N, C-alpha and C positions, 0 to 999 in steps of 0.2 A: 672039809675045812676051808671058806672061801680066802681067797690071796687076801682081800683087805684084813678079815680077821687073824689070818695067819702072821699077817704084816703087823697088828698092834701085840698080837701075845710074843711075837717074834724080838721087837724093840721091848719092853715089857723084860723079855729074859737077862737082855744085856744089861737091866739096872744093876744086877747083883757086881758083888767084889768079882775081881779077876786078875790075874798079873799083867803088869805090863808087859806089851807086846816087842818078843828081842829082835824082828826082822826091821835092818835099819830102813830096808825102804819103806817101811811103812811108817811113814815120817806123823801122820792122823791118830797113830794109836795112844799114845801118852798124851797128848791132850785129849783125848774124846773120855778118857780115863779118870784125867782131873775134871772133865763138866761133870760126871756122874758121882765125884764126890764132894759138891757144889750142894751148901744148904739148899739154894734155890728160896725164892721168895716167900712169903707169908703166904696161909690160906686164907687169910680176908682180901691182901691183893690181887690173888688167883680168881677168889670170887668175885672180886670186882670185875677183871678182866670177863668172866663166865655170865657176869650179867648184862654186858654188851651183845651178846647173843642172840639175834632174833633167831625163835623157832615159833612154830605151830602147835599149842597145847595139845594135848592128850591125854586120854583115860584107859588105862589098863587095866581088863577084866578079865578073872580067872573064875573058875569054879570050886571053894574049898571044898572043905569036910562039913561046914554047919552052914553052907548057902553061897553066895555069889562075893568077892570081894576083889574089890578095883584100889586102883589109887591113880591122881595124877601125875604127868611126865612130862617134859617139856625134849626130855633129850631121847628123841625119836629119827631114827633115818633110813631111807632106802641103801642099800648094800649091795645086791644085783637085782635086777631083771630075768637071768635065765640060770639058775631057776632061781625066783622070784624070791629076795629074801628079804626081811626088814631086821631093823635092829633096835630095839630099846634099853637104856640105862635104869634100871630099878634097885633102891636103895634097900642095903643090906639090910638082913632084920625082918624086911618089912613080910606082913602073911602073906601078899600078894605074889610077893616073889615066890614062899613058899608053894603057893597053889601054883603056880606055873609049873616049879618044879616036878609037883606029885602027878601035877592031871596033865602035862606035856601037851600044854596049848593054852592058847589066850587070845585075847582079842583088842585090837589097838582103834579107837576112836577118836578119830581129828573132829576137834569142837568148830563150831559155827560162831560166826559172832552174835551176841547178846548169853550166851551159858556159860560167862564169869561166875555166875554163884554156883551153877555144880560142877566147874572146875574147882573151885576154893572147897566144895562142900568134899570132894574126895582130895582134897590136897590137907584137909585141917586132922594133925593127930587126934583129936577129942572126939572126933565124929567116930560111929561105931559102924561097923558095914551094912549094917540093916539100915540106919539112918542115913547113908548116903545115897542106898538105892533106892529108898522109902518116895513115894511119887514118881519114879518114873519109868516107862515103859522098859520091860524087859522081853528079851525071846531067846529062845537055846538055839543057837547054831554050831552042830558040830560036838554039844554038848559043853557051849561056852556060854555065859551071857552078854550078850549082845544087847546094847544101849537102845532107846528111839530117839531118833530127832539129831544125830551127828552129822556133822560134814559128812563124812567119810568113813567106811568101817572096815576091818580083816580083822579074819579069824586064821591063826599061824600056829603051826607046829612046833614044838621045841627042837630047833636043832642042835641049839648050845647054851652052854649057860657058864661064863666064866667070873671068877672077880676079878674087879681092879679097883685096889683103893677102898674107899668108902663105895664104891656100887658093886655092879653086877652087868657085863652086859649077854643081854639075854637075844640069841639070833633063832629067829623062826621062820618059817617057810608057811607062806601065803595057801591059804586052800580055800578062803572065798573073801568076798570082796566087795563092796557096794561104795559106789559114789555117788553124791546129790547135787544138788548148785549151790548157789551161794559163796560167805566168804571164808576166811579160818580165823578163829580167835588166835591171834599173836600174843608172847612173852618174852617184853623187853626191857633191860633197865629195872627188873623186880615190880612188874606192874603191866597190865595187860594193854593192849593194842590192839589194832586193825590197817588194814590199807586202807591205802587213803585215795587211790587212783579209780577213776570210771569204771566201773565191770563192763568187760565188753559184752555187746549186743549176743545173744544163742547164737543170731544169724550166721557171725565170723568165727 
């Protein structure tokens, strides 16, 4: 298990109830226990905070029993370079998450500017899997459906899946990767955005 994932797991483990420390030299222990007992802010306030986090927009795909499955995901981050690991947060109960677990592989596509419609289609709860992939070029890489036209993509082998709250952390080992030119599609304050600074010259 990677160090960062182990740290997340360790922090989650201490949120349960535990007896107060009897060590007189550990003055911080009672205070820490009291913090864990606090109810914390409401979900609405937390979502307001999360909305201020700027992120690249991605689509995660996997091979399902009846064909390709996919969903829009904004919580994707690099985890390690050696070995190459990505981390994606997938909603609990999603068919894509089930396919990632069953197939042990998935693809992450970083969308480019102008692909808002594609992101919206894969995010819509009323759009079927067939409708999400309709008109979109697909090829198979290591048995995983890969979308054409993305700014960059990677196919990952599933290393670990752990539930935290209403999402699952999915760690994947990068097995194939492609990076194209252009700018990423961003998500910030509950709407799509884009970079504003001039794009650097290719020679630079």
